[in-house]
Every structure is written in C-alpha cells, then in structure tokens.
N, C-alpha and C positions, 0 to 999 in steps of 0.2 A: 237199723242195719249195722252190723258189725263186720260183714264180709267184704272182701275186695272184689268178689265175683259178681257178675250181673245177677239180679234177683228177678224172678218172674213177676209180672204185674199182678197186684193184689190190692185189696182194700182192707184196711184195718179200722175197726170201729170200736169206740170206747163209750160205754153207756154211763153218763154222768148221773151221780146220786141214786143209783139203784140200791134200794134198801136190802139189807141182809146179804146172803150169799146163795141166791137161787141157782138151781141147775137149769141153764138155758139151752143145753145141748139139743133138746128135741123141739125147741121153739123156732118159729119163723120170725124174720125181721124184715122191715122195709127201710131202706136208707134213702134219704133225700139230700141231695147236694145243695147246700145253701151258700157256701163261700169257700174258696180255696184257702186251705189252712197254711201250708208251706210246702216247699219242694222236699223231695226225699233227701235225707241227710244221713251221713255215716257218723257213728258215734264212737269215740275212742274208749269209752267205758260204760258200764251199766249206769253209773251215777249220772253221767251227762245225759243219757237217755231218760232217766227218771226226771231229772231237772227239766228237760224239754217237754216231757209229757205234762208236767205241772203247768208250764207256760202255755201249752196247747189247750189245756182244760180252761185256764183263765181266759184265753182269747175266745174260745168257743162260748163261754158264758157271756162274754161281752157281745158277741155277734148274735147270739140267740136271746139276749136279755134274760138270761137264766140265773142271774146273781141271786144269792140267798142273803 
C-alpha cells in the first residue's frame, strides 16, 4: 500500500515457484490460510515493497517447509 486513504479489504496471493509465465486469468484458485504473515503495511517506495515481498516469500517457505 502506498496510499494514505483506507483501502477496501482484499486478499493478495503470490504463487511461489510457478514455472514460466502462464496466463492464469481464466483459472480458478483455492486459498488455504495456514498462518498470519504480517499486518498491512504502508511502504514509502516501490523498493521497500519489493524488499518486503522477498522477506514474505522467505517466511512463507519456512512456514510451508517449501525451501529449495
């Protein structure tokens, strides 16, 4: 989030290690909540958001035992 205004509730999902660049726009997905990742944060720049995404992926791999 970069905005100072309230943002409607939504879920963002990141698919770890998806091979290639498939078009998933017509596909269905099921999400399963395993563990709370972190609260919503506001980021001062795109780079800080990118850095946080990398940390989130690392943490998700630890939680899911998905390390390569």
